[in-house]
N, C-alpha and C positions, 0 to 999 in steps of 0.2 A: 626852532628856527624860520625867521621870516622870507618867503619867498621874493623875488627881487624881477623886475620888468626884464632884464637879461636873460633871468632862468626862466622865466616863462615861456619867453621867446625863444630859447633853446631845446623846449622842450615838446614833444610828439604827445598827442591825445592818445589815452590807451584806453580800455577796459575799466572802468571802477566802480565797484561794489556799494561801498560809504559813501555819503555826502557829506560835506564841510560843516563843522560846526558854525554856529552863529558869530562866534569870535574868529574863525578861521576867514568865514565870508567876508566881514568887516574890514581885517587887516588888508585881505585882498585889494578890496574897494577900492580901500585910500591907497593904495598904488596905481591904479586907473584914471585915468583921466573922463572924468565926468559920468562913469558909468551907477548906476542905483540901482537898490535892491527891490525892485514891486513885483508884484504880483508871482510872488516863489519863482523869479528869476532875475539874473541881470541885465539889464535894460540901458541901452542909450540911445539916442539920435543923433543923428550926422544928416547937415543941411548942405546943400548947394545949389548952384546957380541955374541950372534949367534940369529939366528931364532927361537928356541925354548926356550928363554929367551924375546923375542918378544913377540910370542903368546901369555904366560906366564902374560905378563902385559897388552896386549888386553881383557886376559879372566878375569883379575881384574878390569881392566876400565869397564867391560862389568855389573859388578856385583854393582861396584858404582852407574852406571848410571841407571840401573836398577832400583835399591831402590831410585834414586830419579827420576824418568820416566823422565829423561832430557838426549837425546840422541847427541853425538858429531858426527861429520865425523871424521874417521880415515882415514889414511893413511899408511899402513903396509909395509916394506920390511924387508930383512932379519935382519936387526939390529937397525932398527929405527921405531917408531909408532910417528906420527905426530896428536895431537887430535885439532881439531877445534870446537868451541862450539858459537853457536849465539843462540836467540830464534826467531823462525819462530812467536810467535802468538802475541811479541808486536808491537806496533802503530799502532793498526787498522790491522793487518796483516802482514803489511810492513814488519815486522822483524826490528833487532837490539841486543843490547845486553842489558842483565837483569840480576840481582842478582843470577838469576842461572845458568849462566855460571859461575860466579866467585865461588857458593859453590862449584859446581863440579870440577872445576880449583883445588881449595884448598883440595879438596878431592883425586883428581888422585895425586897431589903430594905427599900429604902423604902417599898414597898405594907407589909412587914409591921410597918416602924416608927411608921406612921403608922396604921394601923388594927388591928393585930392585937395591940402589946407591951405593951397597960396591960390586955388583956383576961382 
């Protein structure tokens, strides 16, 4: 059964033991806008007009990931923020990609579209 964006947005992160298969990752990436799989993480770069807007986005991301208790790696520059997700606890602690990564990616995309995409 395929998950939809609305289903991802409605879900809450919870402890995951098993990572997703390559096919599951590929299917979920197709639902998201411009997220890619690289470095064994799902990654997206967001662009902004200025540093103030970039930091406002970082604060919005912090609110989302704090509520989900699933935290990304962020790379912040003057007008860009790169967000990288993976799940360290899956696959016997070896890490991988889990549904939590996609839940947070969808929620971050939603925040960006609602508050930053036209800015």
